[in-house]
C-alpha positions, -999 to 999 in steps of 0.1 A, spaced: 605 294 -55 567 299 -58 570 302 -96 590 270 -97 564 251 -77 536 264 -99 556 253 -130 562 219 -115 525 213 -108 515 225 -143 540 200 -158 522 170 -141 504 150 -167 467 146 -157 465 111 -172 487 98 -144 467 116 -117 435 102 -132 451 67 -133 461 69 -97 426 80 -87 410 52 -106 435 27 -93 426 34 -56 389 35 -65 392 0 -80 411 -12 -49 383 2 -27 356 -15 -49 374 -48 -45 376 -43 -8 339 -35 -5 330 -65 -26 351 -88 -4 334 -72 26 300 -77 11 307 -113 5 317 -117 42 354 -124 34 366 -92 51 352 -82 85 370 -49 92 381 -16 77 413 4 82 414 29 111 440 43 135 439 10 155 440 -16 128 467 3 109 490 3 139 500 -34 136 534 -50 137 561 -24 129 534 3 129 529 -4 166 566 0 174 569 32 153 539 47 171 554 37 204 586 55 196 565 86 187 547 85 220 574 76 245 607 78 227 633 50 226 632 25 255 655 -5 258 644 -35 278 669 -63 284 642 -88 292 620 -85 261 617 -70 226 618 -32 226 614 -3 201 652 1 197 649 -23 168 640 6 146 659 36 132 649 72 140 640 91 109 605 79 102 592 82 139 609 116 140 589 128 110 557 112 124 562 130 157 569 163 139 536 160 119 517 152 151 491 130 133 475 97 139 483 64 121 456 71 95 470 104 84 505 91 86 495 64 62 480 90 39 512 111 39 531 79 31 507 73 2 514 108 -12 551 102 -10 548 69 -28 526 82 -56 550 111 -61 579 87 -65 559 65 -88 551 95 -110 588 106 -110 599 71 -120 572 69 -147 585 102 -162 622 94 -158 620 59 -173 591 64 -197 566 41 -180 532 41 -196 501 48 -174 490 12 -176 525 -1 -168 528 23 -139 495 11 -124 504 -25 -129 537 -19 -109 518 0 -82 494 -30 -79 522 -55 -70 508 -72 -39 535 -61 -14 533 -25 -23 505 -19 1 533 -13 26 537 21 9 505 33 24 505 20 60 524 36 89 558 20 80 591 35 70 587 20 35 577 52 17 607 73 30 629 44 21 613 42 -14 620 79 -19 657 73 -10 659 44 -33 644 65 -61 671 91 -56 698 64 -57 683 48 -88 682 81 -107 717 89 -95 729 56 -110 713 60 -143 721 97 -147 756 93 -132 746 119 -105 767 109 -75 753 135 -51 718 119 -56 733 86 -45 751 100 -15 720 118 -3 698 88 -9 722 65 10 725 89 40 687 94 44 680 57 39 706 49 66 686 70 90 655 51 81 666 15 84 698 -7 84 711 -5 49 748 -12 51 745 -48 40 723 -39 10 737 -8 -6 774 -10 -1 778 -44 -18 754 -34 -46 772 -1 -54 806 -18 -50 795 -44 -76 787 -16 -101 821 1 -95 840 -31 -95 824 -41 -128 833 -8 -143 869 -12 -132 871 -49 -141 859 -41 -177 884 -12 -179 857 15 -182 871 34 -152 905 35 -134 909 21 -100 914 54 -82 881 69 -95 862 38 -84 880 38 -50 870 74 -43 834 67 -52 832 36 -31 848 55 -2 821 82 -3 794 55 -6 807 38 26 810 71 44 774 81 36 760 48 48 782 43 78 778 79 91 740 76 89 741 42 108 764 57 135 740 86 139 711 62 143 730 42 170 739 75 188 702 84 189 695 51 205 723 55 230 713 91 238 677 81 247 684 47 264 719 50 277 726 16 261 752 14 234 744 -9 204 708 -11 217 695 -18 182 719 -48 177 710 -62 211 673 -60 204 673 -76 169 699 -103 177 685 -114 211 647 -111 206 642 -111 169 667 -139 161 688 -118 137 721 -137 142 742 -157 118 729 -193 114 733 -223 92 702 -225 69 679 -255 75 656 -270 48 628 -270 40 623 -233 42 591 -219 57 574 -186 66 549 -172 90 513 -180 81 525 -206 57 495 -213 35 485 -176 36 517 -160 24 539 -189 13 533 -179 -23 545 -143 -16 577 -151 1 584 -179 -24 579 -154 -52 605 -131 -36 628 -160 -31 625 -169 -68 635 -134 -78 665 -136 -55 677 -169 -68 672 -157 -104 693 -126 -95 721 -149 -84 718 -167 -118 720 -134 -136 751 -124 -116 768 -156 -126 758 -150 -162 772 -114 -161 804 -127 -146 809 -152 -174 802 -126 -200 828 -103 -185 856 -128 -188 884 -122 -214 880 -137 -249 842 -138 -246 828 -136 -281 798 -114 -273 804 -94 -241 775 -74 -225 774 -37 -232 777 -19 -199 750 8 -204 725 23 -180 703 -7 -182 731 -31 -173 740 -9 -143 704 -11 -130 702 -48 -135 736 -54 -119 728 -32 -89 693 -48 -85 707 -83 -87 733 -76 -61 708 -59 -39 685 -89 -41 714 -112 -34 721 -93 -1 684 -92 7 682 -130 3 714 -135 24 701 -112 52 671 -135 56 685 -169 45 714 -168 70 700 -146 97 666 -160 106 655 -186 132 659 -221 118 638 -242 140 621 -268 118 636 -250 88 648 -215 81 620 -189 84 620 -166 53 595 -141 69 597 -106 56 617 -113 24 588 -102 2 589 -67 17 627 -64 12 624 -75 -25 592 -60 -39 590 -26 -22 619 -10 -41 621 10 -73 652 -9 -84 631 -41 -89 603 -21 -107 627 -6 -132 646 -39 -136 613 -56 -145 605 -27 -169 639 -31 -186 634 -69 -190 599 -64 -205 607 -35 -227 639 -49 -242 626 -83 -250 649 -101 -226 621 -126 -219 634 -150 -245 633 -188 -244 665 -192 -224 655 -168 -198 620 -183 -194 635 -218 -191 660 -205 -165 631 -189 -146 612 -222 -146 643 -240 -134 647 -215 -106 610 -220 -98 615 -257 -95 646 -252 -73 627 -229 -49 598 -253 -48 622 -280 -35 638 -255 -11 604 -249 5 596 -286 6 566 -284 -17 562 -322 -16 556 -322 21 522 -305 21 493 -306 -3 487 -268 2 523 -260 -8 518 -278 -41 486 -258 -48 503 -225 -39 533 -232 -61 510 -243 -90 491 -210 -86 524 -191 -85 535 -208 -117 502 -198 -133 506 -162 -121 541 -160 -135 529 -174 -168 501 -148 -170 525 -121 -161 551 -130 -187 524 -133 -214 505 -102 -204 534 -79 -199 561 -94 -221 567 -94 -259 531 -107 -265 516 -77 -247 486 -62 -265 464 -32 -257 443 -52 -232 466 -81 -221 479 -62 -191 444 -61 -175 443 -97 -162 477 -92 -146 466 -59 -131 433 -73 -117 450 -103 -101 476 -80 -85 450 -57 -72 430 -86 -57 461 -100 -41 472 -66 -27 437 -60 -12 438 -95 4 472 -88 19 462 -54 32 432 -69 49 455 -95 65 477 -67 78 449 -47 94 435 -80 109 469 -83 127 480 -113 106 517 -113 96 525 -104 60 561 -91 62 
């Protein structure tokens, strides 16, 4: 075992380690610059890191699960992450550091598995919402699980998928995300006659068992500590408004002018995923002249698109709809997953950003702008204009026109945005 670990560490490419070090040095430099200019007035510490979900996780670590029928309680969260935190017996700062190490390990594994260059890896790591990987949230563990599932999909290693599903199911509610996404992959294989029905049914049954068993265990932990069955459901439905509702337009989000662009960006990707699913369905119909080849890339894109569809539905139909449906949190569901990162990589590397796709993306952008009522507020118009400019820079800087240096403006913009959001988070302002 010792020899294997030594061999593993020796195989790590130092260019990626150097890249990670320079990346966080650059983020720190941006933060100090903003602080020197008077735009930021605080630094991360045990107190400022324990905001929002971080507060609830730390509360579970300190007192265990407690259910309160009169107000929101910590039973809205699943047990694995607080259990690991309690086992480590560290404060919020060190827990954030452990999360960072897990996240960087996953990013390195993904880079090696899918041949991401150092610059491309750092650009993905700089995506604004990915700061959730280094705060005391369950995102890093979830990211590890999703990485296992992704590699299992592309390598056809089913045990990876089952393990990833089970551990993810102990980390957060995942049934509505993973089961439909994996079902879509197996259904497509069966529909296009690449696998027989019995094989697909067996695999789907194991997928359902892995996810459902983990969810049941999480609910049993809640029941054991509180004496209340379905405590999680009662908390999130009664006090966090997670019940089925009819969407109301225009959409909005917490903080509006501060993070509208971020949740709108996530919404754009979700709607674009729906468009891709419809396109894939049309290409799968009999007598189509040029059907899509169902290879590893298509599997990832199909899985990701279905995952994004379910993420969109979980917010669009299950959030409070006073004065318009609140899309809060959708950016965290969408961006902080390796599925999206690899899907973006596939699109960029295979030249999928052709004229039709870019036009479709602009059409989706216009549709989402109308969904958010961009015409109602001047600030909304400015934020969507900035979003369109950011997408244009990203497509040019990372697409088929990419040069040796064209990724740098995209990377710098992402880093500035991530630093801005991280400061909002430690200031107690809602991000996701």
